N, C-alpha and C positions, 0 to 999 in steps of 0.2 A: 980452203979445206972443204970438201964436199961432205954433206950429211947423208948417211946411208938410209935408204928407205925403210929398211927393217928397223932401224933405231927409231925413226919417226913413228912408225906404226906401234912400236912398243910404248913409246911415250904417250901417244894418244890413248892407247888402251889403259895405261895406268891412270891417266887423268880421268877417264870415264869411270873407272872403278872407284876412284877417290870421290868423285861427284856423287855417285850412287850411294856410297857409304855416308857421305855428308847429308844427303837428302833423307836417308833412312834414319839417321841420328836425329835430325830436326823433326821428323815425323814422330819418332818415339818420344822425344822431349815435349813436343806439342801435345801429344796424347796424355803424357804424365801431368802436364799443367792444366788439363781440362777439368771441369767440375765432376766431382765424384762423391758418392754418399758417405764415404769414410771421412770426408772433410767437414761433416756436420755433426754436432753434438747437442744434446738437450739436457736441461737440469731444472729441478724444482727448488725454488729458493723462497726466502721471506723478505718482504720489503716492509719492515716494521711489524705490524700486526696483520698484514695482508700477504696472501700468497701470490707468487708469480712463477711463470715458466719461461726460461730463457733458452734460445737456440743460437748457437755460435757457428759461423761459416768461415773457414780458413782457406777457402779456394783462392789461390793467388791470381787466377785468371780473371776473377771478378765477374763470372757468368751470373746473370740474374736468375735467382731461384725462388720459387713460391713455396713457402713453408705453411703447412696447415696442421693444427693441433686438434685432436679429438679425445674426449673422455671416453674410456672404455668401461664396459660392464659385461662380465662373463664372455669376453672375446668379441663383443660387438660394440659399435660406436653408439654411445648413449647421447652425446651432444657434440656439436662443433664449437670449440672454444674460440677459435679465431684463425685468420689467415693473413700473412704478410709476405712481402717480397724483400729479399736480402741480396746484396752484392758483396761477396766475400773479399778478403784480402789476405796477404801472407801473415799479417799480425792478427787477423780475426775480426769479424764484425758480428756483434750480438744484437739480436732483436728480443723484445720482451712481450709476453702475453700476460695480461692481468687475469688471474684465476685464483679464487679463494679455495684452493684445493684442500681436501681432507687427508688425514694420515693414511698411508698405504693405498692410495688411489693409483690407478693405472691410466696412462695417456699414450696415444699413438701419434707420432710425429711423422708427417709425410712431406717429402721434398720432391719438387718437380722442376727440373731445368730442361727446357725444350732441346731435344737432341743429345742430352747428356745423361740425365738421371731422372727416374720416376719411381721412387720406392720409399719405404719407411726406414727410419733410423732404428736399427736393431741393437739390443732388445728394446721393448717398449719402456717408456719412462715410468718409474714407480716413485711416488712421493715419499718423503721421510715418515717415520712412525710418530713423530711429534708435530702437532699443529703449530702454526705461527702464533696464535693467540690462545692462551690457556683459558679454559672456562672458569670464571670466578664463582666461588660459592655464593649462591644467592641467599639472602636472609629469608626466613619463613614469612609468607604473606600474612599481614595482620588480619586477625579474625574480625568478622563483621560485628560480632557480639561484644559489647564492652566488658572488660575484665572487672569483676566485682571488687570493690575496695573493702577494707576491713569493716568500715561502718555499714556498708551495704549488707555484708554477710552477717553482721551482728543483728541487723534489723529484720532479717529474713524470718526468724521464728515469730516475731511480733506480727508480721504481715500474715503469717499462716493462721494465727489465732483469731484474726478478724472474721474468718468464715464461721458462721454458727454451726455448732455441732451438739448433738444431744448429750446432756449430762446424765450420769447414772440415776439421779433422783427423778429426772423427767421421764427417763425410760421406765423406771419402776412404777411411777404413779399413773402411767398411761395404760388403761386396761385394754386387753385384746379386743378386736372387733367382734369376735364370737361371743365374748362375755357380755358386751353391751347389748347385743341383739337378743340374748336369752334371759337377761335379768329382768325381773318384774318391776313395773313402774312403781315408784314410791307412793304411798297413800297420802291423800290430802290431809291437811291439818284438822279439818272438821271430822274426818272419819277415824282419827287416831284413838278415840274412846272405845270404838267397837272392837279394836284389835287388842286393846290393853286388858290385862287381868291383874287381880290383886286386891288388897283391902281397900284401896282408895277408889275403886270403880263402883258403878251402880248396878252391876250385873247381879249380884246376890240379892239385893232388895227387890229388883224386878222379878227375879225367879221366885222369891218367897210370896210375893203378892199373887203371882200367877198360880202357884200351888194352892194358896188359900181360896182364890176364886174358883179353881177347879173343884176343891172340896165342897165349897158352899153350893156350887151348881149341882154337884153330885147328890148332896143331901136334899136339895130342893126337889130334884127329880125323884129321889127315893120316896120322900114324903108325899109328893103329888101322886105317885103311882099307888101308894098305900091307901091314900084317901079315896082314890077312885075305886079301888077294890072293895073298900068298906061300903061305899054307897051302892055298889052293885049287888051286895049281899042283902040289902034291905028289901 
């Protein structure tokens, strides 16, 4: 039985179409299995009291990818937290960055796989509102000055009385400076009879003798003048 050429040509043509379809399917499936940014995810967690950032790669092709984490501040990179290489798998491979993150902080996670992906995980990673380690209330710092005991406080008035203070009697007995400068000096003991008056002093006797002497002197002068005038009349 001979095969018609037309039939052979149709068979070859059908085989070519099938081969092209198979190649296209393999190409599409290969592209689907390649590394893609959607296969990466980031999360902020706690490891005890310390914060960490984890990045998981679920790329089944296992294409090596470099993951870099940056701390953001107002849309700009504040610091580079770290950089690691990850090879994903269908089950997922997770890498960890030690970072003591603060609540509500923002991080940019960049993934670069040569020939496949070079972009950030969107949206940026935002940490939880609660820190891993809660700040404990610190007791007040002890004062440098010792706290006075009851005995110390009781002895305080006694210590205050040790300092000399003028008493009312001392203040009253102390004359002002102006009074001391204007007051006459006290008379000596020997001159006290001259300033004294009264029945017990010698002032009256001396005054009487003086009057008598004046009278005698006046009489003597009177008689002397009279005698001289009588002699002149002769």
